[in-house]
N, CA and C of each residue as an Amber inpcrd file, in Angstrom:
protein
   327
 -13.5470000   2.4880000  -4.1930000 -13.7170000   1.3880000  -3.3770000
 -12.2540000   1.2240000  -2.4840000 -12.5530000   1.1600000  -1.3400000
 -11.3250000   0.9980000  -0.3850000 -11.7160000  -0.3930000   0.3790000
 -10.6080000  -1.2130000   0.3500000 -10.6940000  -2.4530000   1.0930000
  -9.3730000  -2.9950000   1.8130000  -9.5450000  -3.6310000   2.7260000
  -8.3590000  -4.3740000   3.4190000  -8.2000000  -5.7270000   2.7680000
  -6.9980000  -6.0550000   2.3220000  -6.7950000  -7.2840000   1.6360000
  -5.8500000  -8.0880000   2.6150000  -6.3630000  -9.2530000   2.9070000
  -5.4810000 -10.1170000   3.8070000  -5.2070000 -11.4240000   3.1500000
  -5.6030000 -11.6690000   2.0470000  -5.3010000 -12.9260000   1.2010000
  -5.3980000 -12.4550000  -0.3160000  -4.8050000 -13.3030000  -1.1550000
  -4.7580000 -12.9580000  -2.6030000  -6.0750000 -12.5390000  -3.1890000
  -6.0720000 -11.3080000  -3.6910000  -7.2780000 -10.7570000  -4.2810000
  -7.7290000 -11.2070000  -5.6380000  -8.9650000 -11.4440000  -5.9610000
  -9.3950000 -11.9850000  -7.2250000  -9.2180000 -10.8740000  -8.3250000
  -9.1530000 -11.3000000  -9.5130000  -9.0130000 -10.3020000 -10.5240000
 -10.0820000  -9.2830000 -10.5160000 -11.3980000  -9.6900000 -10.2660000
 -12.4810000  -8.8190000 -10.1840000 -12.3390000  -7.8600000  -9.0990000
 -11.8690000  -8.2000000  -8.0180000 -11.4560000  -7.1240000  -6.8660000
 -10.3430000  -6.2500000  -7.4170000  -9.3130000  -6.7450000  -8.0330000
  -8.2800000  -5.9300000  -8.4340000  -8.8790000  -4.8050000  -9.5280000
  -9.6300000  -5.2610000 -10.3040000 -10.1120000  -4.3570000 -11.4550000
 -11.0820000  -3.3260000 -10.7680000 -11.8050000  -3.8750000  -9.7810000
 -12.7970000  -2.7900000  -9.0270000 -12.0480000  -1.6780000  -8.4150000
 -10.9880000  -1.9460000  -7.6400000 -10.3000000  -0.9380000  -6.9720000
  -9.4370000  -0.1050000  -7.8820000  -9.1180000  -0.6890000  -9.0350000
  -8.3110000   0.2570000  -9.9550000  -9.1740000   1.1350000 -10.6450000
 -10.6030000   1.0750000 -10.5210000 -11.4200000   1.9810000 -11.2240000
 -11.2360000   3.4620000 -10.7150000 -10.8230000   3.4860000  -9.2280000
 -10.6130000   4.8460000  -8.7350000  -9.6520000   5.7520000  -9.3250000
  -8.6010000   5.0490000  -9.9200000  -7.5120000   5.9240000 -10.6310000
  -7.1050000   5.3480000 -11.8370000  -8.1230000   4.7490000 -12.5610000
  -7.9340000   4.2340000 -14.0270000  -6.7210000   3.4320000 -14.1470000
  -6.7330000   2.3900000 -13.4730000  -5.4130000   1.4430000 -13.6900000
  -4.3850000   1.5180000 -12.8100000  -4.3760000   2.5430000 -11.9380000
  -3.3600000   2.5400000 -10.8470000  -4.0470000   2.4130000  -9.5300000
  -3.2690000   1.5690000  -8.7700000  -3.8990000   1.3930000  -7.3720000
  -2.9610000   1.8220000  -6.2380000  -3.5470000   2.7090000  -5.3970000
  -2.8830000   3.1250000  -4.2440000  -3.0120000   1.9730000  -3.1950000
  -1.8310000   1.7050000  -2.4920000  -1.8840000   0.7540000  -1.5210000
  -1.0580000   1.2940000  -0.3840000  -1.5980000   0.7340000   0.8250000
  -0.9360000   0.9890000   2.1460000  -0.6440000  -0.3330000   2.7290000
   0.5310000  -0.7170000   3.0450000   1.0890000  -1.9770000   3.4930000
   1.4850000  -1.9870000   4.8340000   0.8370000  -3.0430000   5.6370000
   1.3720000  -3.2270000   7.0450000   2.2710000  -4.2710000   6.8550000
   3.6570000  -3.9160000   7.0090000   4.8000000  -4.9570000   6.6530000
   4.8300000  -5.9450000   7.9120000   4.2860000  -5.7100000   9.0250000
   4.3880000  -6.6010000  10.2490000   3.2170000  -7.7250000   9.9310000
   1.9640000  -7.1150000   9.6810000   0.7270000  -8.1070000   9.6480000
   0.8890000  -8.6180000   8.1810000   1.5660000  -8.2780000   7.2270000
   1.5950000  -8.7910000   5.7740000   0.1770000  -8.6280000   5.3040000
  -0.3690000  -7.3960000   5.3360000  -1.7040000  -7.1370000   4.6400000
  -1.6380000  -5.7680000   4.1630000  -2.6960000  -5.3800000   3.3580000
  -2.6590000  -4.0580000   2.7860000  -4.0440000  -3.5320000   2.5920000
  -4.0810000  -2.3410000   2.5520000  -5.4910000  -1.5740000   2.1360000
  -5.1220000  -1.1040000   0.7240000  -6.2150000  -1.1330000  -0.1630000
  -5.9420000  -0.6850000  -1.5030000  -7.2330000  -0.0480000  -2.0400000
  -7.1720000   0.7970000  -3.0760000  -8.1090000   1.5220000  -3.5360000
  -8.2340000   2.9950000  -3.1920000  -9.0960000   3.6140000  -3.4170000
  -9.3390000   5.0370000  -2.9490000  -8.5290000   6.0320000  -3.6530000
  -8.5730000   7.1520000  -3.3280000  -7.7910000   8.2840000  -3.9360000
  -6.6530000   8.7990000  -3.0580000  -6.7110000   8.5300000  -1.7720000
  -5.6620000   9.0840000  -0.8690000  -5.2020000   7.9500000   0.0270000
  -3.8090000   7.9470000   0.1170000  -3.1280000   6.8800000   1.1120000
  -3.6280000   7.0820000   2.4130000  -3.9170000   8.3570000   2.8630000
  -4.2690000   8.5960000   4.3160000  -5.6870000   7.8050000   4.6590000
  -6.5460000   7.6470000   3.4570000  -7.7230000   6.7200000   3.7820000
  -7.4300000   5.3280000   4.0670000  -6.5550000   4.8860000   3.2350000
  -6.1260000   3.4690000   3.5910000  -5.3070000   3.2200000   4.8200000
  -4.4860000   4.3070000   5.2420000  -3.7400000   4.3440000   6.4600000
  -4.9040000   4.2610000   7.5570000  -5.8570000   5.0760000   7.4680000
  -6.7510000   5.0850000   8.6520000  -7.5990000   3.7930000   8.7230000
  -7.8040000   3.2290000   7.6960000  -8.5200000   1.7720000   7.5650000
  -7.6650000   0.7050000   8.2740000  -6.5530000   0.7180000   7.9250000
  -5.6230000  -0.1070000   8.5330000  -5.3920000   0.0140000  10.1090000
  -5.2110000   1.4060000  10.4910000  -5.1220000   1.7640000  11.8490000
  -6.2720000   1.3110000  12.7250000  -7.3180000   1.5340000  12.0980000
  -8.7050000   1.0730000  12.7640000  -8.8440000  -0.4100000  12.8850000
  -8.0860000  -1.1920000  12.0720000  -8.0990000  -2.6180000  12.0420000
  -7.0440000  -3.2420000  12.8750000  -6.2760000  -2.3090000  13.5890000
  -5.2070000  -2.8970000  14.4510000  -3.7910000  -2.6260000  14.2620000
  -3.5060000  -2.2390000  12.9210000  -2.1940000  -1.9500000  12.5550000
  -1.6000000  -0.9130000  13.3640000  -0.2490000  -0.7410000  13.4350000
   0.6330000   0.0690000  14.2970000   1.2080000   1.0030000  13.2190000
   1.2580000   2.2580000  13.5270000   1.7890000   3.4460000  12.5740000
   3.1820000   3.1630000  12.0100000   3.9650000   2.5950000  12.8500000
   5.2820000   2.4400000  12.3910000   5.4380000   1.3160000  11.4340000
   4.4380000   0.4670000  11.2230000   4.4900000  -0.7610000  10.3730000
   3.8100000  -0.3450000   8.9200000   3.1790000   0.8890000   8.7970000
   2.2820000   1.1130000   7.7610000   2.9980000   2.1140000   6.6370000
   3.2620000   1.5110000   5.3360000   3.7440000   2.3590000   4.4570000
   3.0120000   2.5140000   3.1740000   3.1230000   3.5490000   2.5230000
   2.3550000   3.8030000   1.1970000   2.9580000   3.7160000   0.0630000
   2.2430000   3.2580000  -0.9320000   2.9090000   3.1340000  -2.3920000
   1.7130000   2.8620000  -3.3360000   2.0980000   2.2760000  -4.4130000
   1.1700000   2.1120000  -5.4780000   1.5130000   0.9780000  -6.5470000
   0.5730000   0.5230000  -7.2830000   0.8550000  -0.5390000  -8.3340000
   0.0660000  -0.0460000  -9.4530000   0.9900000   0.0570000 -10.6780000
   0.4720000   0.3220000 -11.9550000   0.0530000  -0.9840000 -12.7000000
  -1.2020000  -1.2000000 -12.8540000  -1.5940000  -2.5490000 -13.3150000
  -1.1270000  -2.6720000 -14.8590000  -0.9730000  -1.6890000 -15.6490000
  -0.4680000  -1.9110000 -17.0010000   0.9070000  -2.3000000 -17.1160000
   1.7700000  -1.7520000 -16.2520000   3.2110000  -2.0090000 -16.3580000
   3.7170000  -2.9950000 -15.3400000   2.9300000  -3.3240000 -14.2330000
   3.2960000  -4.1500000 -13.2040000   4.1770000  -3.4540000 -12.2620000
   4.5700000  -2.0070000 -12.4050000   5.4870000  -1.3190000 -11.7000000
   4.9250000  -0.9710000 -10.3940000   5.7360000  -1.0780000  -9.3450000
   5.3790000  -0.6810000  -7.8740000   6.1810000   0.5160000  -7.5950000
   5.4550000   1.5070000  -6.9400000   6.2860000   2.5560000  -6.4390000
   6.0960000   2.6730000  -5.0340000   6.8910000   3.5100000  -4.2710000
   6.9060000   3.6640000  -2.8390000   6.9470000   5.0480000  -2.3820000
   5.8590000   5.7420000  -3.0100000   5.8460000   7.1470000  -2.8070000
   4.4710000   7.6010000  -2.2360000   4.4750000   8.1640000  -1.1330000
   3.2200000   8.7580000  -0.4700000   3.5730000   9.6850000   0.5510000
   2.6660000  10.7110000   0.7970000   2.8250000  11.7410000   1.8830000
   2.8510000  10.8540000   3.2350000   2.2060000   9.7960000   3.5260000
   2.1780000   9.1590000   4.7940000   3.5600000   8.5840000   5.0820000
   4.5120000   8.4930000   4.1070000   5.7440000   7.9770000   4.3190000
   6.7630000   9.1010000   4.9860000   6.3690000  10.2920000   5.0370000
   7.2190000  11.3050000   5.6680000   7.3080000  10.9600000   7.1690000
   8.4490000  10.5410000   7.6660000   8.5620000   9.9840000   8.8230000
  10.0590000  10.3530000   9.6060000  10.3270000  11.5940000   9.8430000
  11.8200000  11.8780000  10.1850000  11.9800000  10.8980000  11.5140000
  11.0580000  10.6420000  12.3940000  11.4120000   9.9620000  13.6260000
  11.8720000   8.5320000  13.2500000  11.3800000   7.9820000  12.0320000
  11.7940000   6.6180000  11.6410000  12.7190000   6.5920000  10.6830000
  13.5180000   7.8100000  10.5890000  14.7100000   8.0480000   9.5710000
  14.1380000   7.8950000   8.1270000  13.0400000   8.4400000   7.9660000
  12.4200000   8.5140000   6.5570000  11.9180000   9.8880000   6.2650000
  12.8670000  10.8140000   5.8060000  12.5030000  12.2510000   5.8940000
  11.9520000  12.4960000   4.3450000  11.4890000  11.6300000   3.6180000
  11.0450000  11.6860000   2.3040000   9.6510000  11.0710000   2.0880000
   9.0190000  11.3870000   1.0360000   7.7390000  10.6760000   0.6520000
   8.0310000   9.3880000   0.1280000   9.2830000   9.1080000  -0.3240000
   9.6650000   7.8410000  -0.9300000  10.1490000   7.0320000   0.2420000
   9.7750000   5.7110000   0.3710000  10.2820000   4.9190000   1.3770000
  11.8690000   4.6460000   0.9770000  12.7650000   5.0410000   1.9610000
  14.1650000   5.0350000   1.6140000  14.6870000   3.6960000   2.0130000
  14.2510000   3.0610000   3.1110000  14.9480000   1.7670000   3.5460000
  14.6170000   0.6090000   2.5640000  15.7670000   0.0530000   1.9980000
  15.6840000  -1.0120000   1.0810000  14.8410000  -2.2590000   1.5970000
  15.1690000  -2.4650000   2.8470000  14.4720000  -3.8130000   3.5020000
  12.8980000  -3.4830000   3.5330000  12.4980000  -2.3050000   3.9040000
  11.0800000  -2.0310000   3.9670000  10.4680000  -1.9340000   2.4940000
  11.1870000  -1.4890000   1.6440000  10.6880000  -1.6470000   0.1960000
  10.5040000  -3.0440000  -0.3120000  11.5210000  -3.8970000   0.0670000
  11.4050000  -5.2350000  -0.2540000  10.2540000  -5.9890000   0.2370000
  10.1200000  -5.6840000   1.6220000   8.8650000  -6.3010000   2.2200000
   7.6210000  -5.8330000   1.6010000   7.5490000  -4.5840000   1.3800000
   6.2910000  -4.0170000   0.7960000   6.0510000  -4.7740000  -0.5990000
   7.0820000  -4.8660000  -1.4060000   7.0120000  -5.2830000  -2.7930000
   6.4990000  -6.8470000  -2.6310000   7.0860000  -7.6100000  -1.8210000
   6.6580000  -9.0090000  -1.5980000   5.1720000  -9.1850000  -1.2540000
   4.7160000  -8.3040000  -0.3770000   3.3790000  -8.3090000   0.0720000
   2.5280000  -7.9180000  -1.1420000   2.8590000  -6.7680000  -1.7460000
   2.0180000  -6.1710000  -2.8290000   1.8830000  -7.4660000  -3.8730000
   2.9260000  -7.9770000  -4.3230000   2.9120000  -9.0080000  -5.3650000
   2.1450000 -10.2560000  -4.8990000   2.2350000 -10.7050000  -3.7120000
   1.5850000 -11.7820000  -3.2800000   0.0340000 -11.6060000  -3.0820000
  -0.3840000 -10.3170000  -2.8330000  -1.8700000 -10.2000000  -2.6140000
  -2.6180000  -9.5460000  -3.9620000  -1.7970000  -8.8720000  -4.7280000
  -2.3640000  -8.1060000  -5.8070000  -1.9330000  -8.6000000  -7.2540000
  -1.2620000  -9.6860000  -7.3480000  -0.7510000 -10.1430000  -8.7300000
  -1.2530000 -11.4630000  -8.9250000
């Protein structure tokens, strides 16, 4: 199940999107619009969904949430962006990571 989340998700929705990867949720966060896509097995699917919804590529970053531990990661192939000074799968900019974490925790916790 792949969804765009614009307000705090219910526990039912969170558990449903977690079924794809057995308790781990892939997320793609639009840090400008403060929304995210979640679910599915590939970040690129969530990225496409957000771009079709009006997000801009420069604002969209991938990561994930482990529901068991509550740990958030910032690792995705969609984060490889040398033009944005991010030559890694990991989001390197601490401010971007902070914005992602705030949005993820607000919408999925």
